[in-house]
PyMOL Python script that loads the backbone (N, CA, C, O; Angstrom):
from pymol import cmd

cmd.read_pdbstr("""\
ATOM      1  N   MET A   1     -24.782   6.128 -10.732  1.00  0.00           N
ATOM      2  CA  MET A   1     -25.026   5.040  -9.809  1.00  0.00           C
ATOM      3  C   MET A   1     -24.162   3.845 -10.193  1.00  0.00           C
ATOM      4  O   MET A   1     -23.941   3.587 -11.376  1.00  0.00           O
ATOM      5  N   ALA A   2     -23.684   3.132  -9.213  1.00  0.00           N
ATOM      6  CA  ALA A   2     -22.805   1.985  -9.459  1.00  0.00           C
ATOM      7  C   ALA A   2     -23.583   0.826 -10.051  1.00  0.00           C
ATOM      8  O   ALA A   2     -24.767   0.631  -9.778  1.00  0.00           O
ATOM      9  N   ARG A   3     -22.878   0.067 -10.867  1.00  0.00           N
ATOM     10  CA  ARG A   3     -23.485  -1.128 -11.445  1.00  0.00           C
ATOM     11  C   ARG A   3     -23.384  -2.279 -10.457  1.00  0.00           C
ATOM     12  O   ARG A   3     -22.428  -2.347  -9.684  1.00  0.00           O
ATOM     13  N   PRO A   4     -24.349  -3.178 -10.469  1.00  0.00           N
ATOM     14  CA  PRO A   4     -24.253  -4.326  -9.562  1.00  0.00           C
ATOM     15  C   PRO A   4     -23.094  -5.240  -9.951  1.00  0.00           C
ATOM     16  O   PRO A   4     -22.751  -5.355 -11.128  1.00  0.00           O
ATOM     17  N   ILE A   5     -22.503  -5.879  -8.967  1.00  0.00           N
ATOM     18  CA  ILE A   5     -21.388  -6.790  -9.198  1.00  0.00           C
ATOM     19  C   ILE A   5     -21.946  -8.136  -9.634  1.00  0.00           C
ATOM     20  O   ILE A   5     -22.859  -8.676  -9.009  1.00  0.00           O
ATOM     21  N   LYS A   6     -21.384  -8.674 -10.719  1.00  0.00           N
ATOM     22  CA  LYS A   6     -21.838  -9.974 -11.214  1.00  0.00           C
ATOM     23  C   LYS A   6     -21.371 -11.073 -10.277  1.00  0.00           C
ATOM     24  O   LYS A   6     -20.374 -10.930  -9.570  1.00  0.00           O
ATOM     25  N   GLU A   7     -22.113 -12.174 -10.287  1.00  0.00           N
ATOM     26  CA  GLU A   7     -21.736 -13.314  -9.466  1.00  0.00           C
ATOM     27  C   GLU A   7     -20.424 -13.900  -9.960  1.00  0.00           C
ATOM     28  O   GLU A   7     -20.130 -13.866 -11.155  1.00  0.00           O
ATOM     29  N   THR A   8     -19.638 -14.436  -9.037  1.00  0.00           N
ATOM     30  CA  THR A   8     -18.391 -15.104  -9.384  1.00  0.00           C
ATOM     31  C   THR A   8     -18.729 -16.482  -9.943  1.00  0.00           C
ATOM     32  O   THR A   8     -19.471 -17.239  -9.317  1.00  0.00           O
ATOM     33  N   PRO A   9     -18.192 -16.811 -11.113  1.00  0.00           N
ATOM     34  CA  PRO A   9     -18.503 -18.124 -11.676  1.00  0.00           C
ATOM     35  C   PRO A   9     -17.907 -19.247 -10.822  1.00  0.00           C
ATOM     36  O   PRO A   9     -16.853 -19.088 -10.205  1.00  0.00           O
ATOM     37  N   ILE A  10     -18.595 -20.363 -10.802  1.00  0.00           N
ATOM     38  CA  ILE A  10     -18.140 -21.530 -10.044  1.00  0.00           C
ATOM     39  C   ILE A  10     -17.565 -22.536 -11.030  1.00  0.00           C
ATOM     40  O   ILE A  10     -18.175 -22.827 -12.059  1.00  0.00           O
ATOM     41  N   LEU A  11     -16.401 -23.059 -10.715  1.00  0.00           N
ATOM     42  CA  LEU A  11     -15.763 -24.039 -11.585  1.00  0.00           C
ATOM     43  C   LEU A  11     -16.165 -25.450 -11.179  1.00  0.00           C
ATOM     44  O   LEU A  11     -16.283 -25.764  -9.995  1.00  0.00           O
ATOM     45  N   PHE A  12     -16.370 -26.287 -12.179  1.00  0.00           N
ATOM     46  CA  PHE A  12     -16.729 -27.681 -11.951  1.00  0.00           C
ATOM     47  C   PHE A  12     -15.834 -28.579 -12.784  1.00  0.00           C
ATOM     48  O   PHE A  12     -15.233 -28.135 -13.763  1.00  0.00           O
ATOM     49  N   GLY A  13     -15.747 -29.831 -12.397  1.00  0.00           N
ATOM     50  CA  GLY A  13     -15.092 -30.850 -13.203  1.00  0.00           C
ATOM     51  C   GLY A  13     -13.618 -30.592 -13.450  1.00  0.00           C
ATOM     52  O   GLY A  13     -12.869 -30.215 -12.549  1.00  0.00           O
ATOM     53  N   GLU A  14     -13.219 -30.809 -14.712  1.00  0.00           N
ATOM     54  CA  GLU A  14     -11.808 -30.694 -15.094  1.00  0.00           C
ATOM     55  C   GLU A  14     -11.285 -29.269 -14.886  1.00  0.00           C
ATOM     56  O   GLU A  14     -10.131 -29.094 -14.493  1.00  0.00           O
ATOM     57  N   ASP A  15     -12.101 -28.262 -15.140  1.00  0.00           N
ATOM     58  CA  ASP A  15     -11.681 -26.874 -14.927  1.00  0.00           C
ATOM     59  C   ASP A  15     -11.324 -26.642 -13.459  1.00  0.00           C
ATOM     60  O   ASP A  15     -10.330 -25.982 -13.154  1.00  0.00           O
ATOM     61  N   ALA A  16     -12.127 -27.180 -12.565  1.00  0.00           N
ATOM     62  CA  ALA A  16     -11.873 -27.014 -11.130  1.00  0.00           C
ATOM     63  C   ALA A  16     -10.585 -27.722 -10.722  1.00  0.00           C
ATOM     64  O   ALA A  16      -9.798 -27.186  -9.941  1.00  0.00           O
ATOM     65  N   ARG A  17     -10.370 -28.924 -11.250  1.00  0.00           N
ATOM     66  CA  ARG A  17      -9.148 -29.661 -10.911  1.00  0.00           C
ATOM     67  C   ARG A  17      -7.907 -28.929 -11.421  1.00  0.00           C
ATOM     68  O   ARG A  17      -6.913 -28.836 -10.701  1.00  0.00           O
ATOM     69  N   ARG A  18      -7.948 -28.410 -12.650  1.00  0.00           N
ATOM     70  CA  ARG A  18      -6.804 -27.662 -13.196  1.00  0.00           C
ATOM     71  C   ARG A  18      -6.533 -26.406 -12.378  1.00  0.00           C
ATOM     72  O   ARG A  18      -5.380 -26.084 -12.092  1.00  0.00           O
ATOM     73  N   PHE A  19      -7.589 -25.700 -12.003  1.00  0.00           N
ATOM     74  CA  PHE A  19      -7.430 -24.489 -11.208  1.00  0.00           C
ATOM     75  C   PHE A  19      -6.788 -24.803  -9.865  1.00  0.00           C
ATOM     76  O   PHE A  19      -5.864 -24.113  -9.435  1.00  0.00           O
ATOM     77  N   GLU A  20      -7.276 -25.841  -9.206  1.00  0.00           N
ATOM     78  CA  GLU A  20      -6.734 -26.208  -7.903  1.00  0.00           C
ATOM     79  C   GLU A  20      -5.265 -26.610  -8.002  1.00  0.00           C
ATOM     80  O   GLU A  20      -4.465 -26.222  -7.151  1.00  0.00           O
ATOM     81  N   GLU A  21      -4.904 -27.371  -9.011  1.00  0.00           N
ATOM     82  CA  GLU A  21      -3.500 -27.761  -9.203  1.00  0.00           C
ATOM     83  C   GLU A  21      -2.619 -26.538  -9.452  1.00  0.00           C
ATOM     84  O   GLU A  21      -1.512 -26.440  -8.923  1.00  0.00           O
ATOM     85  N   ARG A  22      -3.116 -25.623 -10.251  1.00  0.00           N
ATOM     86  CA  ARG A  22      -2.332 -24.413 -10.549  1.00  0.00           C
ATOM     87  C   ARG A  22      -2.135 -23.562  -9.294  1.00  0.00           C
ATOM     88  O   ARG A  22      -1.074 -22.963  -9.118  1.00  0.00           O
ATOM     89  N   MET A  23      -3.133 -23.503  -8.430  1.00  0.00           N
ATOM     90  CA  MET A  23      -3.017 -22.720  -7.198  1.00  0.00           C
ATOM     91  C   MET A  23      -2.023 -23.353  -6.225  1.00  0.00           C
ATOM     92  O   MET A  23      -1.439 -22.651  -5.399  1.00  0.00           O
ATOM     93  N   LYS A  24      -1.825 -24.660  -6.312  1.00  0.00           N
ATOM     94  CA  LYS A  24      -0.882 -25.344  -5.424  1.00  0.00           C
ATOM     95  C   LYS A  24       0.571 -25.095  -5.826  1.00  0.00           C
ATOM     96  O   LYS A  24       1.474 -25.220  -5.000  1.00  0.00           O
ATOM     97  N   GLN A  25       0.797 -24.745  -7.089  1.00  0.00           N
ATOM     98  CA  GLN A  25       2.156 -24.515  -7.573  1.00  0.00           C
ATOM     99  C   GLN A  25       2.659 -23.160  -7.072  1.00  0.00           C
ATOM    100  O   GLN A  25       1.987 -22.140  -7.221  1.00  0.00           O
ATOM    101  N   VAL A  26       3.844 -23.171  -6.482  1.00  0.00           N
ATOM    102  CA  VAL A  26       4.443 -21.943  -5.971  1.00  0.00           C
ATOM    103  C   VAL A  26       5.242 -21.299  -7.103  1.00  0.00           C
ATOM    104  O   VAL A  26       6.092 -21.932  -7.729  1.00  0.00           O
ATOM    105  N   ARG A  27       4.948 -20.042  -7.344  1.00  0.00           N
ATOM    106  CA  ARG A  27       5.695 -19.321  -8.379  1.00  0.00           C
ATOM    107  C   ARG A  27       6.942 -18.718  -7.761  1.00  0.00           C
ATOM    108  O   ARG A  27       6.876 -18.077  -6.712  1.00  0.00           O
ATOM    109  N   ARG A  28       8.053 -18.919  -8.397  1.00  0.00           N
ATOM    110  CA  ARG A  28       9.315 -18.332  -7.945  1.00  0.00           C
ATOM    111  C   ARG A  28       9.619 -17.119  -8.810  1.00  0.00           C
ATOM    112  O   ARG A  28       9.318 -17.105 -10.004  1.00  0.00           O
ATOM    113  N   GLU A  29      10.215 -16.105  -8.203  1.00  0.00           N
ATOM    114  CA  GLU A  29      10.634 -14.953  -8.985  1.00  0.00           C
ATOM    115  C   GLU A  29      12.105 -14.679  -8.708  1.00  0.00           C
ATOM    116  O   GLU A  29      12.595 -14.849  -7.592  1.00  0.00           O
ATOM    117  N   SER A  30      12.781 -14.256  -9.744  1.00  0.00           N
ATOM    118  CA  SER A  30      14.209 -13.956  -9.600  1.00  0.00           C
ATOM    119  C   SER A  30      14.364 -12.646  -8.829  1.00  0.00           C
ATOM    120  O   SER A  30      13.412 -11.873  -8.715  1.00  0.00           O
ATOM    121  N   PRO A  31      15.549 -12.402  -8.308  1.00  0.00           N
ATOM    122  CA  PRO A  31      15.769 -11.125  -7.612  1.00  0.00           C
ATOM    123  C   PRO A  31      15.504  -9.918  -8.523  1.00  0.00           C
ATOM    124  O   PRO A  31      15.028  -8.881  -8.061  1.00  0.00           O
ATOM    125  N   GLU A  32      15.814 -10.061  -9.817  1.00  0.00           N
ATOM    126  CA  GLU A  32      15.568  -8.958 -10.752  1.00  0.00           C
ATOM    127  C   GLU A  32      14.067  -8.710 -10.919  1.00  0.00           C
ATOM    128  O   GLU A  32      13.622  -7.563 -10.967  1.00  0.00           O
ATOM    129  N   GLU A  33      13.294  -9.794 -11.006  1.00  0.00           N
ATOM    130  CA  GLU A  33      11.837  -9.645 -11.136  1.00  0.00           C
ATOM    131  C   GLU A  33      11.245  -9.010  -9.875  1.00  0.00           C
ATOM    132  O   GLU A  33      10.349  -8.168  -9.949  1.00  0.00           O
ATOM    133  N   LYS A  34      11.758  -9.427  -8.732  1.00  0.00           N
ATOM    134  CA  LYS A  34      11.266  -8.868  -7.467  1.00  0.00           C
ATOM    135  C   LYS A  34      11.588  -7.377  -7.389  1.00  0.00           C
ATOM    136  O   LYS A  34      10.744  -6.575  -6.989  1.00  0.00           O
ATOM    137  N   GLU A  35      12.787  -7.019  -7.765  1.00  0.00           N
ATOM    138  CA  GLU A  35      13.192  -5.608  -7.745  1.00  0.00           C
ATOM    139  C   GLU A  35      12.307  -4.783  -8.678  1.00  0.00           C
ATOM    140  O   GLU A  35      11.873  -3.685  -8.328  1.00  0.00           O
ATOM    141  N   ARG A  36      12.048  -5.320  -9.858  1.00  0.00           N
ATOM    142  CA  ARG A  36      11.202  -4.610 -10.828  1.00  0.00           C
ATOM    143  C   ARG A  36       9.778  -4.464 -10.299  1.00  0.00           C
ATOM    144  O   ARG A  36       9.176  -3.398 -10.431  1.00  0.00           O
ATOM    145  N   ARG A  37       9.232  -5.533  -9.698  1.00  0.00           N
ATOM    146  CA  ARG A  37       7.878  -5.500  -9.146  1.00  0.00           C
ATOM    147  C   ARG A  37       7.778  -4.454  -8.042  1.00  0.00           C
ATOM    148  O   ARG A  37       6.820  -3.682  -8.004  1.00  0.00           O
ATOM    149  N   LEU A  38       8.750  -4.426  -7.152  1.00  0.00           N
ATOM    150  CA  LEU A  38       8.725  -3.463  -6.055  1.00  0.00           C
ATOM    151  C   LEU A  38       8.891  -2.028  -6.559  1.00  0.00           C
ATOM    152  O   LEU A  38       8.267  -1.105  -6.035  1.00  0.00           O
ATOM    153  N   ALA A  39       9.737  -1.845  -7.583  1.00  0.00           N
ATOM    154  CA  ALA A  39       9.915  -0.505  -8.155  1.00  0.00           C
ATOM    155  C   ALA A  39       8.610  -0.027  -8.797  1.00  0.00           C
ATOM    156  O   ALA A  39       8.236   1.138  -8.661  1.00  0.00           O
ATOM    157  N   ASN A  40       7.923  -0.930  -9.493  1.00  0.00           N
ATOM    158  CA  ASN A  40       6.632  -0.569 -10.088  1.00  0.00           C
ATOM    159  C   ASN A  40       5.604  -0.229  -9.023  1.00  0.00           C
ATOM    160  O   ASN A  40       4.803   0.690  -9.194  1.00  0.00           O
ATOM    161  N   PHE A  41       5.626  -0.970  -7.925  1.00  0.00           N
ATOM    162  CA  PHE A  41       4.713  -0.690  -6.819  1.00  0.00           C
ATOM    163  C   PHE A  41       4.981   0.688  -6.236  1.00  0.00           C
ATOM    164  O   PHE A  41       4.054   1.467  -6.013  1.00  0.00           O
ATOM    165  N   GLU A  42       6.250   0.987  -5.989  1.00  0.00           N
ATOM    166  CA  GLU A  42       6.616   2.293  -5.431  1.00  0.00           C
ATOM    167  C   GLU A  42       6.198   3.425  -6.371  1.00  0.00           C
ATOM    168  O   GLU A  42       5.694   4.454  -5.921  1.00  0.00           O
ATOM    169  N   LEU A  43       6.405   3.235  -7.660  1.00  0.00           N
ATOM    170  CA  LEU A  43       5.998   4.244  -8.640  1.00  0.00           C
ATOM    171  C   LEU A  43       4.491   4.466  -8.593  1.00  0.00           C
ATOM    172  O   LEU A  43       4.020   5.604  -8.613  1.00  0.00           O
ATOM    173  N   GLY A  44       3.746   3.376  -8.532  1.00  0.00           N
ATOM    174  CA  GLY A  44       2.288   3.484  -8.449  1.00  0.00           C
ATOM    175  C   GLY A  44       1.839   4.211  -7.197  1.00  0.00           C
ATOM    176  O   GLY A  44       0.913   5.021  -7.242  1.00  0.00           O
ATOM    177  N   MET A  45       2.491   3.924  -6.082  1.00  0.00           N
ATOM    178  CA  MET A  45       2.127   4.592  -4.830  1.00  0.00           C
ATOM    179  C   MET A  45       2.443   6.085  -4.880  1.00  0.00           C
ATOM    180  O   MET A  45       1.682   6.901  -4.361  1.00  0.00           O
ATOM    181  N   LYS A  46       3.572   6.444  -5.508  1.00  0.00           N
ATOM    182  CA  LYS A  46       3.913   7.863  -5.660  1.00  0.00           C
ATOM    183  C   LYS A  46       2.888   8.570  -6.536  1.00  0.00           C
ATOM    184  O   LYS A  46       2.481   9.696  -6.246  1.00  0.00           O
ATOM    185  N   MET A  47       2.473   7.904  -7.609  1.00  0.00           N
ATOM    186  CA  MET A  47       1.473   8.499  -8.499  1.00  0.00           C
ATOM    187  C   MET A  47       0.159   8.712  -7.754  1.00  0.00           C
ATOM    188  O   MET A  47      -0.490   9.745  -7.919  1.00  0.00           O
ATOM    189  N   LEU A  48      -0.230   7.744  -6.944  1.00  0.00           N
ATOM    190  CA  LEU A  48      -1.457   7.860  -6.162  1.00  0.00           C
ATOM    191  C   LEU A  48      -1.346   9.015  -5.174  1.00  0.00           C
ATOM    192  O   LEU A  48      -2.285   9.796  -5.021  1.00  0.00           O
ATOM    193  N   GLU A  49      -0.211   9.123  -4.511  1.00  0.00           N
ATOM    194  CA  GLU A  49       0.001  10.186  -3.535  1.00  0.00           C
ATOM    195  C   GLU A  49      -0.059  11.564  -4.202  1.00  0.00           C
ATOM    196  O   GLU A  49      -0.675  12.486  -3.667  1.00  0.00           O
ATOM    197  N   ILE A  50       0.572  11.705  -5.353  1.00  0.00           N
ATOM    198  CA  ILE A  50       0.555  12.983  -6.078  1.00  0.00           C
ATOM    199  C   ILE A  50      -0.868  13.325  -6.501  1.00  0.00           C
ATOM    200  O   ILE A  50      -1.294  14.477  -6.413  1.00  0.00           O
ATOM    201  N   GLY A  51      -1.596  12.313  -6.959  1.00  0.00           N
ATOM    202  CA  GLY A  51      -2.990  12.537  -7.351  1.00  0.00           C
ATOM    203  C   GLY A  51      -3.847  12.983  -6.183  1.00  0.00           C
ATOM    204  O   GLY A  51      -4.689  13.870  -6.328  1.00  0.00           O
ATOM    205  N   GLU A  52      -3.638  12.377  -5.035  1.00  0.00           N
ATOM    206  CA  GLU A  52      -4.403  12.760  -3.851  1.00  0.00           C
ATOM    207  C   GLU A  52      -4.070  14.187  -3.426  1.00  0.00           C
ATOM    208  O   GLU A  52      -4.966  14.946  -3.059  1.00  0.00           O
ATOM    209  N   ARG A  53      -2.790  14.560  -3.471  1.00  0.00           N
ATOM    210  CA  ARG A  53      -2.397  15.934  -3.098  1.00  0.00           C
ATOM    211  C   ARG A  53      -3.005  16.938  -4.065  1.00  0.00           C
ATOM    212  O   ARG A  53      -3.477  17.996  -3.648  1.00  0.00           O
ATOM    213  N   THR A  54      -2.995  16.616  -5.344  1.00  0.00           N
ATOM    214  CA  THR A  54      -3.554  17.503  -6.359  1.00  0.00           C
ATOM    215  C   THR A  54      -5.061  17.642  -6.155  1.00  0.00           C
ATOM    216  O   THR A  54      -5.608  18.735  -6.298  1.00  0.00           O
ATOM    217  N   LYS A  55      -5.721  16.560  -5.827  1.00  0.00           N
ATOM    218  CA  LYS A  55      -7.153  16.568  -5.595  1.00  0.00           C
ATOM    219  C   LYS A  55      -7.503  17.456  -4.397  1.00  0.00           C
ATOM    220  O   LYS A  55      -8.484  18.199  -4.440  1.00  0.00           O
ATOM    221  N   LYS A  56      -6.704  17.381  -3.330  1.00  0.00           N
ATOM    222  CA  LYS A  56      -6.968  18.175  -2.139  1.00  0.00           C
ATOM    223  C   LYS A  56      -6.792  19.673  -2.422  1.00  0.00           C
ATOM    224  O   LYS A  56      -7.533  20.505  -1.898  1.00  0.00           O
ATOM    225  N   ARG A  57      -5.802  20.003  -3.258  1.00  0.00           N
ATOM    226  CA  ARG A  57      -5.556  21.427  -3.586  1.00  0.00           C
ATOM    227  C   ARG A  57      -6.703  22.016  -4.379  1.00  0.00           C
ATOM    228  O   ARG A  57      -7.029  23.191  -4.210  1.00  0.00           O
ATOM    229  N   SER A  58      -7.323  21.222  -5.242  1.00  0.00           N
ATOM    230  CA  SER A  58      -8.355  21.755  -6.111  1.00  0.00           C
ATOM    231  C   SER A  58      -9.689  21.888  -5.387  1.00  0.00           C
ATOM    232  O   SER A  58     -10.609  22.515  -5.913  1.00  0.00           O
ATOM    233  N   LEU A  59      -9.815  21.314  -4.195  1.00  0.00           N
ATOM    234  CA  LEU A  59     -11.077  21.430  -3.438  1.00  0.00           C
ATOM    235  C   LEU A  59     -11.128  22.728  -2.768  1.00  0.00           C
ATOM    236  O   LEU A  59     -12.102  23.029  -2.079  1.00  0.00           O
TER     237      LEU A  59
END
""", "prot")
cmd.dss("prot")
cmd.show_as("cartoon", "prot")
cmd.util.cbc("prot")
cmd.orient("prot")
């Protein structure tokens, strides 16, 4: 049986202000970082697809 999901903590005071400021900052990535991120994503999707095909064969 699944475990219940814990409540999401609420930030107050200075923690909330720091979090909000950090969320406003736009992160830039270099073309190399973007290429690496997309390659990792594609690899993950291929692994998921292979796992799903293997799962279907064993049923």
